[in-house]
N, C-alpha and C positions, 0 to 999 in steps of 0.2 A: 422681515422684521421691521416694525415701525414704532414710533413713539409720538405722543402728543405732549408738547412742551410749551410752557409759558415763556415768551420772550418779549420783554418790554410791555407787559400788560395784554398781549395778544396770544392766543393759542394757535399753534401750528402743528399739523401732522407731518412728521419728517421721517425720512428713511436715509440710509447710507448713500453717500455721493449725490444727494439732492442739493440743488442750488435754489435758494429762496431770497426774497427781498424782505427785510424787516426794518422797523423804524430805526433811526440812526443809533449806532452803538459807538462807544468810546473805543479808540484803538486805531492802529495804522493798518494799511494793507499788508497782509501776510501774518498778522498776529493771530494767535490761537485763543479762542474763548470757550468757556464751559458754561452750560446751563444746567443747574441742578433742580430746577422747579419742574419736574416731570410729572404729568398728571396721569398718564396711562402708557403702558408699554405692552407690546405684543411680541413675545419671544418667538413663538411658532404660531401656526394657525390654530392651535388648541390651547395655548397657554397665555392668558391675559392677566396682567396685574394693574390695579388701579387704586386710587385713594392714598392713604397715609403709608401703606405698606411698600410703596415704590421707592427703592433706594438706588436710583439710576442717575447717570450723568450723560448729557449729550455734548460731544466735543465738536467744535466747528472752527473753520478758518475764515477770516475776513478776506474777501476777494477785492472789493471795491466800494467806494462811497459814491452814490449817484443821487440825482434829483428826479422826482417823479414828473408826470405831465403837469402842465400849468392849469390851475383851476381859476376861473374868472368869476369874481363877485361883482355884479353890476346892479346899481341902484338907480332908479329913475322916478321922478314925479312928473306926471304928465301935465302939460300946459304951464309949467313953472320954470322950465329951462334948467332943472336940476338933474345932473347926470354925474355919477361917480363910478369909476371903474378901477378895481384893484385886482392884481394877479398874485398867485401864491404857488410855490413849488415845494412839496414836501421832500425832506432829506431821507434817503434810504441807505441801508448798508446791504450789499450782496454778500451772502455767506454760503459756504459749502459745508454740509454735514459730513464729518469724517468718521465719527464713531458713535455708536450708542452702547454705552457700557453700564 
């Protein structure tokens, strides 16, 4: 059983007990969250529901708040002595899918 769900503007294919990293969510470690914007759900191998007829909820638990790898933005103009270097780390939330109901 799996579902495709919108979480903070991105679609994820999730199944029970799966751990994924999503863009930062509000909440503390251990909080329970629900996602009701389910796009597609596969009950069995033969039964798939999609579109507006999907009335399902994905329940998850927040495991941790982490930062991603550093991305470097480097600008340079040759022969001018202009160099600019900036680094950025995206904030992520690690969640575990507990139930697809």
